[in-house]
N, CA, C and O of each residue as an XYZ file, in Angstrom:
324
protein
N      15.576     72.410     40.846
C      17.338     72.794     40.363
C      17.691     73.068     42.233
O      18.873     73.340     42.442
N      17.140     73.036     43.007
C      17.699     72.824     44.554
C      18.259     71.712     44.787
O      19.101     71.606     45.679
N      17.872     70.666     43.999
C      18.185     69.274     44.687
C      19.751     69.088     44.094
O      20.655     68.941     44.917
N      20.056     69.097     42.675
C      21.099     69.265     41.742
C      22.491     70.469     42.909
O      23.646     70.098     43.121
N      21.990     71.601     43.352
C      23.628     72.191     44.309
C      23.660     71.620     45.385
O      24.740     71.303     45.883
N      21.978     71.251     46.243
C      22.537     70.210     47.202
C      23.799     69.263     47.377
O      24.778     69.332     48.121
N      23.294     68.101     46.137
C      24.262     67.876     45.522
C      25.602     67.499     45.526
O      26.350     66.784     46.192
N      25.655     68.394     44.326
C      27.215     69.269     44.206
C      27.551     70.071     45.181
O      28.725     70.431     45.097
N      26.850     70.581     46.265
C      27.497     71.273     47.451
C      28.332     69.986     48.429
O      29.409     69.944     49.025
N      27.250     69.064     48.229
C      27.389     67.445     48.527
C      28.940     66.955     48.460
O      29.866     66.578     49.178
N      28.588     67.222     47.096
C      29.641     66.080     46.205
C      31.298     66.806     46.851
O      32.057     66.136     47.552
N      31.516     67.890     46.537
C      32.535     68.715     46.792
C      33.294     68.779     48.568
O      34.491     68.829     48.851
N      31.986     68.751     49.602
C      33.153     68.630     50.509
C      32.698     67.206     50.604
O      32.713     66.394     51.529
N      32.543     67.186     50.135
C      33.941     64.645     50.038
C      34.763     64.748     49.842
O      35.655     64.477     50.646
N      35.090     65.433     48.048
C      35.998     65.803     48.223
C      37.452     66.281     48.279
O      38.544     65.854     47.904
N      36.854     67.633     49.078
C      37.856     68.400     49.401
C      38.299     67.398     50.365
O      39.431     66.964     50.152
N      37.392     66.713     51.835
C      37.597     66.195     52.582
C      39.003     65.187     51.889
O      40.167     65.588     51.871
N      38.685     64.269     51.531
C      39.472     63.217     50.771
C      40.974     63.851     49.659
O      41.933     63.178     49.281
N      40.622     65.686     49.310
C      41.439     66.512     48.935
C      42.838     66.518     50.139
O      44.007     66.135     50.091
N      41.755     67.331     51.426
C      42.672     67.208     52.294
C      43.642     65.818     53.091
O      44.646     65.607     53.772
N      42.674     65.241     52.525
C      43.327     63.406     53.425
C      44.508     63.582     53.219
O      45.378     63.896     54.031
N      44.666     63.221     51.189
C      46.117     62.690     50.434
C      46.661     64.470     50.488
O      47.649     64.644     49.775
N      46.430     65.070     50.826
C      47.365     66.070     50.906
C      48.375     66.027     52.037
O      49.576     66.234     51.863
N      47.752     65.712     53.348
C      48.065     65.144     54.724
C      49.044     64.285     54.695
O      50.174     64.487     55.140
N      48.549     63.043     54.039
C      49.892     61.868     53.373
C      50.612     62.203     52.903
O      51.664     61.577     53.030
N      50.610     63.024     52.304
C      52.230     62.949     51.016
C      52.910     63.718     52.289
O      53.894     63.394     52.954
N      52.204     64.640     52.376
C      53.119     65.709     53.791
C      53.572     65.106     54.953
O      54.470     65.757     55.488
N      53.263     64.095     55.524
C      53.659     62.432     56.471
C      55.125     62.352     54.714
O      56.238     62.874     54.653
N      54.774     61.945     54.206
C      55.672     60.921     53.933
C      57.039     61.725     53.375
O      58.107     61.117     53.298
N      56.911     63.323     52.942
C      57.527     64.218     52.698
C      58.583     64.269     53.572
O      59.801     64.112     53.483
N      57.664     64.575     54.590
C      58.539     64.896     56.116
C      59.476     63.223     56.573
O      60.410     63.184     57.375
N      59.068     62.339     56.030
C      60.154     61.080     56.153
C      60.629     61.012     55.777
O      61.593     60.494     56.340
N      60.835     61.350     54.331
C      61.814     60.924     53.104
C      63.722     61.274     53.980
O      64.000     62.225     54.710
N      64.575     60.244     53.576
C      65.995     61.039     54.225
C      66.657     61.595     52.526
O      66.679     61.169     51.371
N      67.026     62.534     53.138
C      67.894     62.806     52.246
C      68.716     62.133     51.821
O      68.749     60.952     52.164
N      69.952     62.820     50.651
C      70.829     61.642     50.918
C      72.209     62.745     51.150
O      73.188     62.268     50.575
N      72.471     63.832     51.710
C      73.626     63.862     53.009
C      73.114     63.133     53.893
O      73.635     62.020     53.952
N      72.164     63.351     54.720
C      71.589     62.092     55.973
C      71.862     61.005     55.219
O      72.763     60.658     55.982
N      71.880     59.985     54.217
C      72.290     58.753     54.431
C      73.706     59.171     54.835
O      74.166     58.855     55.932
N      74.540     60.042     53.738
C      76.363     60.182     53.799
C      76.724     60.438     55.303
O      77.819     60.152     55.788
N      75.412     61.156     56.165
C      76.534     61.300     57.611
C      75.904     59.886     58.572
O      76.680     59.289     59.318
N      74.782     59.557     58.476
C      74.868     58.042     58.768
C      75.320     57.179     58.020
O      74.633     56.176     58.213
N      76.085     56.976     57.267
C      76.995     56.047     56.419
C      78.532     55.756     57.311
O      79.304     54.798     57.333
N      78.511     57.422     58.172
C      80.109     57.416     58.760
C      79.618     57.106     59.515
O      79.856     55.899     59.538
N      79.025     57.319     60.258
C      77.974     56.791     61.250
C      78.329     55.872     61.785
O      79.322     55.675     62.485
N      77.285     55.059     61.392
C      77.765     53.591     60.841
C      78.912     52.751     60.678
O      78.953     51.521     60.708
N      79.504     53.276     60.564
C      81.541     51.883     59.349
C      82.057     53.094     60.814
O      83.053     53.720     60.451
N      81.793     53.333     61.662
C      82.317     53.485     63.275
C      81.910     53.527     64.289
O      82.373     54.203     65.208
N      80.578     52.526     64.352
C      80.174     52.871     65.004
C      79.922     52.574     66.575
O      79.077     53.011     67.356
N      81.109     51.553     66.745
C      81.537     51.086     67.859
C      82.293     51.650     68.863
O      82.909     51.157     69.807
N      82.039     53.381     68.273
C      83.176     53.935     68.271
C      82.463     55.770     69.212
O      82.913     56.459     70.128
N      81.059     55.886     68.204
C      81.246     56.945     68.044
C      79.866     57.123     69.325
O      79.792     55.989     69.798
N      78.314     58.420     70.376
C      78.878     58.602     71.170
C      77.193     57.735     71.127
O      76.958     57.398     69.967
N      76.272     57.412     71.914
C      75.218     57.083     72.394
C      74.364     58.493     71.549
O      73.931     58.242     70.424
N      74.221     59.437     71.920
C      73.933     60.547     71.641
C      73.917     60.235     69.925
O      72.789     60.407     69.464
N      74.715     59.908     69.129
C      74.909     60.408     67.737
C      74.858     58.403     67.431
O      75.714     58.004     66.641
N      74.235     57.693     67.831
C      73.916     56.504     67.697
C      71.540     56.847     67.584
O      70.733     56.620     66.682
N      71.421     57.290     68.650
C      70.360     57.296     68.570
C      70.031     59.153     67.632
O      69.087     59.840     68.021
N      70.659     59.491     66.846
C      70.204     60.064     65.951
C      70.578     59.212     64.955
O      70.050     59.788     64.004
N      71.085     58.298     64.514
C      71.345     57.381     63.400
C      70.117     56.748     63.058
O      69.636     56.902     61.936
N      69.284     55.686     64.381
C      68.778     54.432     64.532
C      67.091     56.340     64.638
O      65.993     55.845     64.384
N      66.932     58.146     64.950
C      66.113     58.393     64.996
C      66.520     58.484     62.853
O      65.419     58.189     62.389
N      67.084     58.628     62.138
C      67.295     59.609     60.421
C      66.792     57.547     60.106
O      66.681     57.142     58.949
N      66.646     56.913     60.905
C      66.370     55.481     59.552
C      65.495     54.760     60.198
O      65.224     53.792     59.488
N      64.796     54.726     61.380
C      62.682     54.689     61.677
C      62.196     55.464     61.788
O      62.503     56.578     62.211
N      61.013     54.910     61.308
C      60.149     55.845     61.580
C      59.120     55.478     63.146
O      58.813     56.145     64.133
N      58.924     54.462     62.814
C      58.433     53.646     63.922
C      58.496     51.893     64.336
O      58.278     50.868     63.689
N      58.867     52.146     65.601
C      58.756     50.162     66.184
C      57.773     50.215     67.490
O      57.645     50.960     68.462
N      57.141     49.021     66.996
C      56.358     48.556     67.147
C      55.911     46.946     68.207
O      55.087     46.071     67.941
N      56.862     47.080     69.446
C      56.749     45.648     69.716
C      55.496     44.968     71.081
O      54.596     45.663     71.553
N      55.607     44.370     71.242
C      54.954     43.605     72.104
C      56.026     41.955     72.732
O      56.927     41.266     72.252
N      55.586     41.965     73.441
C      55.712     40.452     73.912
C      56.132     39.420     73.250
O      57.254     39.000     73.531
N      55.390     38.783     72.260
C      55.475     38.335     71.299
C      56.002     38.611     69.578
O      55.873     37.762     68.696
N      56.539     39.836     69.401
C      56.468     40.301     67.803
C      57.248     41.689     68.230
O      57.470     42.209     69.324
N      57.650     42.156     66.488
C      58.702     43.348     66.510
C      58.531     43.482     65.797
O      58.726     42.581     64.981
N      57.788     45.217     65.212
C      57.390     45.423     63.555
C      58.486     46.699     63.816
O      58.390     47.356     64.853
N      59.570     47.015     62.769
C      59.988     47.921     62.430
C      59.485     48.626     61.436
O      59.494     47.793     60.530
N      59.012     49.688     60.949
C      59.037     50.727     60.020
C      60.410     51.898     59.677
O      60.747     52.893     60.318
N      60.978     51.318     58.445
C      62.269     51.638     58.055
C      62.063     53.492     57.054
O      61.247     53.729     56.163
N      62.857     54.231     57.503
C      63.152     55.427     56.073
C      63.723     54.568     54.941
O      63.269     53.922     53.996
N      64.306     54.706     55.195
C      65.394     54.260     53.916
C      65.223     52.510     53.630
O      65.898     51.958     52.762
């Protein structure tokens, strides 16, 4: 009977670790989601790109891109939208 409890506890710990990992992944994806209001604001900036400030351009890029990886040979952009 003790073996059963040990096995059950081990499985519970494994499943809880997996649940925590999945919960974190869901939270990360939710944090990166772009709201319709933000998309509307970004669209306004994009229509007047040549006339907006550097800071506004940076905000637009922050709202559209989650990660940029650049090497001497390759550029990868992870888009939020």
